[in-house]
N, C-alpha and C positions, 0 to 999 in steps of 0.2 A: 258433379266435379265438375270444374268450370273449364269449356273448352278453349284447347290452343289458339292463342291467334294467329298464328303463322304455320301452318303443321308443314314440318321438311318432309323431303323424300328422304326414306331410310330404308334399310335393309333388314329383311324380316328376317323371324328367329330363326328360320332354317334354311339359314345359311345364301340364299337367291342371295348372289351380290348384286342383282338388278333395284333399280329405286322403282317403286310402284307409285302410283296417285292415290292419296289416304280417302276411303271411301267410307269411313264409319267400321264399327266393329262387323268381321267377319260372321259369313253367317252359314253355319252347319260346314263344309270340309270347299266350299267352295274358296277359289284363290283368285287374290288380289288382279284386276288387269294388268298385262306387262305394259310398265312403259317403251313406246317406240320412237324412234329419231323420226326425220322432221319425212325423210324419203319412205319409209315406211319398215325396211327390213329391223329385226330385233337386236340391241345393244349386244356387243361380244359379250357372253362371258367368259373368259379367259382372265379378267384381272381382275380380281378382291381388293378394295381400297374400304380402309376403315375410317369411319367420320372422324372430320375434329372431334376431339370430345369426348370419345369413348374409347375405351379398349380391349382387346378381344381378350379374354377370361375364358379360360377352359372349364368353364360349370353349365352342363348341362346344352353345351352349344349356344349358352345366352351373352349377349354382351352386357356389360356390366359399367356404371359411372366410374369417368376416376378425377379428372380437368371440365372443365365447362370450354363449350367448343362451339363454333357459329352458328349453330341451332336455337340457340336465346340464351336467357342468363342461368343460371344455378336456382334451383327454388329454395324454401326453406330446411327440406330431406336432403338438398344434394343429388336432384335430381333434377332433369332438364326438361320443362314442359316441350310436351307434344308425341314422345319418345316412349315404345313400348316398352318395357321391359321386362323380359322370360314372363309374358304375357299377362302382366300388373300394367294398370296405365298410370298416367305421372300424379302426383299426388297422392300417391299414397306410397307409407314410408315401406322399405323392406331396408334386407340385412346390407351392409358396407362388403366389400370384397376384402377379404384375408390379406392380413398385411405385409404377406410372402408378395401378394400382388402389386404392390405398389412401389415403381421405381422409386430410387434414392436419386440426390443428385450425384454426377460422379466427384469421387475424389474425397465423399465425406461418409461418416460412418450414418447411419440409419436415424440414430438417435438425432444427429446434429445439423441436418439436412432441412431446411428451410421448408420442402413437402411434408414431414411429418411433425409437424408442431401441432397438427390437429387439423381442421377442414382448412380448404382453400383460402377463405378470408382470414379466419385466424392467423393462418402462417404468415400471409401478405404482411398483416396490421402489425405482426409479431417485428418480421425482418424490419420493417418500414418504421418502425419504431427504437431500433436498435441503430440501424443509422441519422435515423433525425436524430439520437440525443445523443451519438458521436459528434456528429454536425452543431451540436447548441454548445457543446461542451469546448470545443475546438475554436467557436466561436467564440466564449466567453474568455477563452487565453487570448486571444487575439486582442480585444479587447484591455484585456489585464496589461498586457503587453507596452500595447500605446496607450494607456492611462498617463495621463498626464503631462504630457510630449507636448511642448508650445514651442513655435519659432521663433513667436514675436518675445516672448520672454527670456528665452534660448536656455529649457529649461528641456534636455534630452532622453534618452532612453533611459531604465537604470541599466546599470550595471549587470550580467547575468542574463536579462529579461531575452533574449535570442536565444540561450539557452532552453529557458524550460519552454517556450513557446517549439522548440523544435523535441524536446525531449514529448512535451504530450503529443505531438503528431506520429514516434514513433511507437509511443506507450497504444495507442489504437489501431496500430496495423497489426491484421490478424499474423499467425506464425505465417514460415513460409511455406509450407504443409495446409495449411487452411484451404479451404475452399476457393479455386479462381474467382469464383460469382462474387463469395464475400468478398472476397481481397479488393477486387476491382469497381465492389460498393464503395466500401471504406474509401478508397485508396482516392476514389473520384471528389465524395465528399472532404477529404482534405486538404486536394489539392484547390478545392474552392474557396476552402478558409486562408492557403496559404497565397493566393492568390490574392484575396482582399487585405494581405499583410502586406505582401509585396506593392501593391498598389498605395497603402498608405505611407509606405516607407518613401515611395516615390513623390506622394506629398508634401511631405516633409522635406525633403531632402531639393526635389531644385529650386525652390525659389534660391533655398541657402545656397546652391552653386553658382548661381546669378549675381549673387550680390556681391558688390566689388570690393567687402571686409575677406570676402573671402579668399582672394589672390595676393595679401599684404606677405609680403617674405616675414618668417618666423626670426623673431628676434633672438639670433644662439648665443648672443654674448650673455643675456639675463640665464641666469644658473639659482639664481634665489628669487624667487617671485615673492618669499614673504618679505621681504627685505620694503622699506620704507620708499614709495613713488616708485617700485622696481615695474618695469612691461614685461606684461608676461607672456612666455613665452609662443603660445596661439594663442589671440582672440577668443571670443567668446563662438561667434558663430567658428571658427573652425574648431573647437571643441564639442558643439552640436551637432558640425557634418560627423565629426568620428565618432561619436555614440549613436547616429543612426549605419553606419559603415559598422561598426561591431556591432550592433543589434543583426543585421544582414548577416555578419560573416558568421557568428554562433550559429545562426539556424542554419544555416546550407553547412555547417561542417559537423550538424549533430546529424541530418539527412544522408550528408557524403560518410562518415562512420558508418551509418546503420546500412548502408548497400554494401558498403565492404567489408562488413562482418556478416552480415547475413547472405543466405543465397535464396534469395528473390525471383520469383518470376521473372524474364526480360522485360513482361510491358509493365512493372513498378517502377524500374530506372526509366522508360521511356515517357510514362507520365510525370516523375517526377523531375527531369531532366530540365525542363523549359522554367521550371519555378526556381530550380537553381542557376540555371543561369543566368537570370534577372537577379537573382541575389548578387552574383559574383559580380555583373556589370555594377552593380550599386556600391560596392566595394570598392571596384578599379575607380570610379568615376569622382572619390575622395580620396584613395591613398595617389593613384597616381601622379595628381600634380602635388601633392602635400613633399612627395620626396622626390619627382623632380625639381622643385627647387631647393627642397634641403640640397641635393646633390648640387646642385646649379651653385648655393654658396660656400659650399665646401670648395669647391675645384676653383673659383673663382680666386679665395683664401689661399691656395696655394701656389700661387705664382710668383714666385720667387723675388722679388726685383727692389726688394729691402737689403739695403745693405749700410752697416756703419762708414760714417763717413769721418775722418780724422781731422780730430780739430788741429786749430794753429798753433805751434811751439810758444808756450811761454815761459819767458825768459828761459830762454835756449836748454828749455827740457822739455823732449817731448811728451804733450799726453798721448794715455789711453784711445784707441776710437770710441768714439761717440757713437750713440745707437742712431739708428737714422733718419740725418739732418735736414734731410730732403721730403723726405715722409712720416708723416707723425706715426710714433713709437706708439706700436698695439700695447695694450694695457692686458697683462694678463690676469684672468678671475682670480676671484681668492681660492676655489677648490684646487688649482696647481700648485703641490709642493711647494715650497717656495725653496728647497734646497735644487730641486729640479727648474725651478722656473731661470734663473740665471744660466744656464746650460742649455737653454732651449736657443738655437740660432736664430739671430732675428730677422733673417726671411723667414721663418716656419713660426712665428710670432703671432699671424693672423690665424692662420689653423690652429694653435695652441686655443687661440681663444675661444673657437668656435666647439673645440671638439666635445666637451661636458655640455653645454647646450644642447649639439647635435645626438646626443646620449641620451640625454632627455625627451626630446622628438622622437627619439627610433624607441623608447619604454612608453613614450602617449599612443603611437599610433601601431606599431608592430609586434610588443610585446605580448597583448593577452590575443592574441592569434596565432600560437603557435607555431608548429612548423612554416606555415604562410608566411609567416612576420619574420620567421627569418630567413626565407629566399628574398624575400626584401631586402632586408638588409644587405645582405650578402650583397646581392645585383649593386646596389649602392655604393659598399664599401669598396668594392672590387673596382670599380670604374674609380675611385677615387685613388685607387690602391695604386692605378695606371698612371693615371694623369699624375701625383707624384713622383713616380718611381721616371718619370718623360722630363719631367723637371727639373729636378735632381741630377741627373744625368749634364745637365746643360752647366753645370757648377761646378762641374773638372777645369775649369779652365783655372780656378781661384785657386792659390797657391798660399796664401797665408791665413789659417784657421783665426787672428786677429780680427781677418777683414771681414768674419759670419759672426762673432760672438760680442755681446755687449760687454762692458765696460767692468760691468760685475762679477763677471764668470772670467777674469785674468786676475793671474796674482802674479805679485812682484812682475808686471808689466808680459808675463806668459798666458796663454792659452792655457785653458785647462787641460789636466791629466785623463790618460783614458780610462783610468780607477776613480778619477772623480767624475766625468762621462757615463762612468758607466753603472754607479753608485747612482746619480741623477737620472737616468734611465727606468730603473730599475724602482725607484721611486715613483714616475710620472705614471710609468706603465701600471703599477698598481696591484690588480689583478689578472689571474690568469688568461688568458685568452685560448678560444674553439674549445670550453670544457679542461685546459689544463690548470692543475694546481699550483699554489700562488707559487712555491720553494722553487718547481720547475721552469715556470715562465721567469724567476728572478734569475734563474743559470743562465736562458735563452737568450734573455733580453743584453746582460750585463758581460756574460761573457763572449758575446758577439763581438762589443766595442773592443773588449782587453784582447781577442782573438785577431783583429785587426789589426792590432799596433804588433803582434810577433811576425805578422805578415811581411812587415817589411825589412829590411834590413838593421842591424843593432844599433848601427851611429845615427839611428832616427830616432833615440828615445827621448824622451821629453825630459823634463830638468833634469841633474842641472843643464843645460845647455855647453855645447861642444865646442870647443874654441874655432873660430874663423882657420877656415884652411888659404894658401897663399890658392892665386888665380890658379896657377901651374898644377896644382894637386886635384882642384874641382874637376871630376871627371862631366863632359859634354853631353850628359844624357837627360833625358827627362825625370826629373825627382831626386835627381840625389842630394839635391839639398832640401830635400823632403822633411817632412814634419812628421808627429809619430803617427797621426792618423791622418788622411786628407778631408780637407774641407767637406768636398763629397761624401766622403763617409759621415761624416760627423753630422751633415743634415739627413744623410739616410736613418740615421740609426736615430735619431731625432724622431723622422716622420714615422719610423717602425715603434717608435715607444707610445706616440700619440695615438699613433691608428690601435696598436692593443688595447692602449684605452679609451678607446671609443666602441669597440667589439666586444670589451671584457663581460664576459659571462650571459651576455645575448646571441649568439651563434656558437651553437654545438661543435666539438670535435666531429668530423665524419667519420663514420663506421670504417673499420679496417678491413671486413668486407663487405663490398659494393652490394647492391640490392640489384637485382633480375630486372629485367625492362618491363617486366608487366606488375612490377611491386607500387605499390600505390606511394611508398616513401624515395622512391628514385628522383625526384625533383628536388626535397628536400637535401638528401646527400649531395648531389650534384652540386649543389648552392654550395653546399659546408663546402664540398672539396675547391670548388673555384676562389672560394675564401682563403682557403687554405694556402693553394699556390701562388695565391698571389702573396702573399705573405711570406712566403718562402721567396720568393723574385724579389724582394726587397732585402733580404738577408742576399741572398745571391750576391745582386747588383752593389752591395756593401762592400761583398770580397774582388770581387772583381776590380772595382773601382780601386781599391788600396792596393791592391797585386799589380795593374798598370802602373803603378808611380815604381814599381821598382824595377832593374833593368830591364832593358827589351827582352835579352835573350832568357828571360825567365819565363814570360808569357809566351812566347816560342814555343819553348819547351814545353808549356802546361796543354796548348791547343794540340801541338803535336802528341801528346801521350793523348789528348780527348780524339784527335782525328785514328790512330793505329787503334784506340779502347783499350790503350795497356795502364796500368798501373804506376801509377808515382812512388820514388821512395820511402815518401813521408807519409803518416797521414794527414798533416796541415799541409802538406802538397795536392793528396787526395781531392782536399776539401774546394779548393782550388778548383780544380777541375769540375768537379761536380758544379760546385755554381757555377765557369762559364756551358756546359750545358744547359744550366736551367735558367740564364735570363734571358729574356728574349732575345732573339738574333737580332732584329736589324736595331733595337738599343746595344748592342755588342758592336756592329758594324759603325754605327757612330762612335762611337767611343776608341775604340781603336783608329779610327778614319782621325779621328782628331790628334791622335800622338803621329800620325806620318807625318799628318801636315804642318804640326809643329817641329817634326825632330827634317824635314826639309825646307821648312824657315828659314834654319840655324847655317844653312848653303846658298839662301840668297843671296846676301852681299857677295860670293866670291863669283858670284854669275853676272855681275855688272847689272845693267841696267834691266835686261830681259827680265830675270826672277827665277825661278826656282817653279819647276810645274807642281800644282799642288792638287788632290783628288775633289772634285769637282763634287758639290750634295748631289743627290738626285731628284730634289726640285730642279736644280742649276742642268742638271742632263735632261731633264723632260721638259724643262722651261717652264714649269707653273712655279706660282709664289709660293710661300714656304705655308698661307694657312691651308693653301690648298694642299700641300702636302702632308698638312697634320693631318687634315680632317680624311685623308684618302688611306694613309698609311698609320699613323698615328693616332687613330681613335679610339683601339681599344685592344685589350692581348687579343683579340682571334683575327682581328682584323689585322692586328701587325703578324701575327702568323702566317697568314696566308697571301701578303704580298710580300713577306721574306725570298722568297725565290726572286722574283724581280728585281729585287734593292741590289741582293747579292750580285746578279746579272750586269745591275749600271756599276756597282764598283768593281769587278771582272773587267772590263772595259777601262775603268780609269787606273786600276793598277798598272795596267801592261802601257798602257801611256805613259806615267809618271814614271815606270820602272826603265822602259825606252830612255827615255829625257834622263833618266840619271844616270844609267850607264853611257849616251855619249859624251854629258859635260864631267865625268870621271875620264873619259878618254883623251878629252884634251887639253886633263889637266885643270880642270878650274875647281875643285871642289880644295878647301882652305886645311883639311885638317883629315886625315884620315878615320878619326872617330868618331868623326860627326857622322859620315858616311857611310862606315860602318855601322852606324844606329839606324841611319834611316833604312839603309836594306835589310837592315832585323825588324825592322816594322813591317815595313812592308812584304818581310815575309808571314809575317801573323797575319797579318791582315790576308792573307789569302789562305792560310792554315785555318784560321776561322772563316771565311768561305766555302772550304771546303768540307769539314768539323760538321757544319750547321747544316747548310745548304747542297751541298754535294757539287758547288760550283768551284772549279781551279781555276787559275790564270797561271800565260804563259810567261813566264818571267827570265829575264836575261842573264841573270844569275840568282 
């Protein structure tokens, strides 16, 4: 028997817990000497401590080996050198302990525990081999995903390659009920492979992001890339960056869905979350600048400053208004239906020329990203809708439809009828939006235009034109000589149809029942709901703009019912009440303030050189520029809603000042007409009712 190189201190088989110095085999009944401390007295016998690598087994009071410990390395027989077990020296094979005395890993059946795969060396080798095999498979999948990707040749990731890698990682993860140690080991191997994957994504992406060609604006007016000499919508570098973005999103989405659908221990999400955040940052670095550029170009196209300029008369015959002579006419793409193109107002043609290109850009950037893509689209479109209705509200001063349409839209010198505009808008909207079927959207878009005409008095019907009335018969109130549909409402109808065309089939209809706060789809639901409400705001704005062309008593009655929360007599009037409630409050105040100033302006000639007092805008009252007011108040739906009460307080003081001045001028008999004065008073009352109904701010009026 080969002696032990360093005999350890052990507990003898008789149960004495005090270690003794090894002095060779015991002779007779002689006991080994008891080890003493430096001070002399023997150590306490009250603590019994098993040695590392040994387990106490109730078999003749002997110690049986289970795991290796600090005493030494195991021999080929599984025993530890230098230890006498059951009175047999080491190196001699003894029977192993019964299976029942071997503890298995908690949470795993004995057959699945790594400690029961055989001997200790065999179990360690087997477990390590499984983990190594998983790591090799994942590394191979990472290499396969990145195979062929080359920045110089602009060859990006294949479509769906990110899904394959994410599914491979999820496939290797044990079930949530598996052993925690095994799950953690496999997860660490997966995270190691995913870290290599994200590093390669960043390696491909960073040079592309710093290249100047990535920041080149999209060619939104190019919707036929197959045409000869056509400029592509996105350049090659942007397409390459999008492939990297989509690969990162696909992998992150697979991991996110697996975490949401499986009940893993908390440490699984904690280990995967840093990798998923890196993947999200890669997606954001590509999507954010592209969508920001797209939104900026669409908002710029909504600057509604292009108006037709009337041509000089020839041979005594007045020509129809020509398309914008001062601004180059925008050529609409061939994808716009021909019968709808002529009915698009000139000021909206720049936006119309970019709608199909923007839709194609949404498809390239967002369509393959599922619900997240819908949220991105909704955020951009909501901002565009807000800017569109703000700019369209500035067009309420236009009184003649011939000033907004191109000559091709007019028939016999008259603007198009509501029916023809409705048919054109239906063809322009094309498919349904927010998940609505085609026939439902047809009824919404077309019916809204015809409904606007029914809000106006019957005398405002279009062809044939009514004969001109005498000057004495003309009522001296705004909109009395109106048209079938106000020009601002026609612009809004065209804008609504174009936005419908933009998001048709890309954003789903919001669910009827809102998900809970803990639901993973709550963000997507909020985005869809925001887009739906934005489109409803466009419709409400059309109805309100049209209702404001009626006599002031009508809108005053509508707002009084809104303040009192009462129902009006007809369903049509009830829709006007709902629209007055849905339209953004700040824009409603602006629209009515214009009517107040216009009616007061008609009293100016009778007040001499002093002129009549008019409502000042909030920007003038605060002493700031209009650009600053636009940025601080009219930047978005949410900001305008937050600032609505502050704007209402400004108009409250202004109303009181103007009403007092109007009462004083009336007392001295400076009014030229009682009808004009009553109209001005009614508009002031209407403004006061709007402040009360929408913000709870009431003015003190002298009448």
